[in-house]
C-alpha positions, 0 to 999 in steps of 0.5 A: 573190440566188437568181440567184447561188447558185453552190455551191462548197466549202470552205476553211479554214486553220491555225496553226503556231508556228515559221517553219521546218518540220522534216522528215526526208526523204532528199534523195538519193532520188527525190522522191515522186510527188504529186497534189492531188485535190479540188474547188474549193479544190484547183482554186484557185477565184477569186471574181473569175472568178465575178464577171466572168461577167456584169458589166463591173465585178466590184468594184462587182458584189461590193459589191452582192451583199454589201450594202456598199462594198468598198475596193480592197484588200479587193476585191483580197484577197477575190477571188484565190487560188492552187492548193495543189498549186502551192505544195506543188510549191515545198515539195517542189521537185518537180512536183505535178499537180492534178486537181480539179473545181470542179463536184464538188458536182453529182455527187460520186461520179461527178466524184470518180471521174473526177478520181481516175482521171485522177490515177492514170493514173500511179502515185502515192506521195501523194494530197493531197485537202484538199477531196475529201470535202467534198461527201460530207457537205455538200450539199442533202438532196433532199426533206428538211428541213435538220436532219431525221433524213432529212437526216442519213441522206442525208448519212451515205449520201453519205459512205458512198458516198465511202468505198466509192469511195476504198476501190476506189482504196486497194485498187487502189493499196496503196502510195499514201498518201492525206491527206484533209481533214475537214469544216469548219464553214462556217455563216458562209458567204455564201449566194452560195456555199453555201446554208444548207440545204447545211451540216450541223448541228453534230451532223451534222458531228461525226458525219461527222468521227467516221466519217471518223476511224474509217474512216481509222484502219482503213486504214494508208494514209489520214491525216486532216488536221483542217481543222475544228480548223484553221478554228476556230483561224484564226477565233480571230484568234491565227494569225501569219504572217511576210511578209518581215520583217513578223510579222502576226496574221491577223485573223478571216476575213482569210484567206478570199475575200469569200464566206467559203468559199474561202481567198485567197492568205493563207489558202492560205499558212497552210493549206499551212504547217500541212499541211506540218507535218502531213505531216512528223509523220505520213507515212513519211519518204520522203514527208515534205517537206524542211525548209521556210522559211516564206517559201518558202510565202509567196512561192509564194502571192504574199502581200505 
């Protein structure tokens, strides 16, 4: 298993009660300039690409790594995804550029700076970073035991560096609104994708989320999208999604790829549905998406 430790981040999804999202943007105005910025979820990571690197039969390879036989449907749904920014483009009926680095975990500060710099080659009205902060909290505390006081300080220091980096871009672009995802609980992830000692303890994660919320509260242009609570709701097995005329209950973990880290196409659909509701409630009217039928999102994600 150690030969397959390919550390990639987060995923989570959320719930919405109605099939139509009510928003209030002036449709006669120019559409907002939007960029999706972040790590592997933003990049639309697909497990199938990873599995295909060193095998001619990725289906069989996946079963061996997970220790069980996978049905064709389970494999198909468990290795594919779509870029959230591409789905948001359908929601806004406008272009949404994606700037993401799947390997952001290698050096979060420098790689996040690089993707943000690329994103801001043109002025932006809205930056959506659902997993931009993930590796400014998750990760292996070098030389420190997981859960130790030293590991906690390492995570908080990494987060502080993330705050400092974002402050520079906030100050340089005061008219841009930033929407950041918080830190979800990935304790159920398969070690294939993220090792146990890279996951914050419950207490560490709560502190990271509290600090992120406090930091954002002090900055009017920053909003926090609570991925952590969304993930908890998803795993309750009570989330519903309408696909065509079929009203489905999303089973626990059914919205994730096989390693239980990244969302699959179904997961991205639920994620964007919830995100659109959040944007409609919390952003300035000029940045809110138009009223969106759920099926637009479902279709954009390729959910069948």
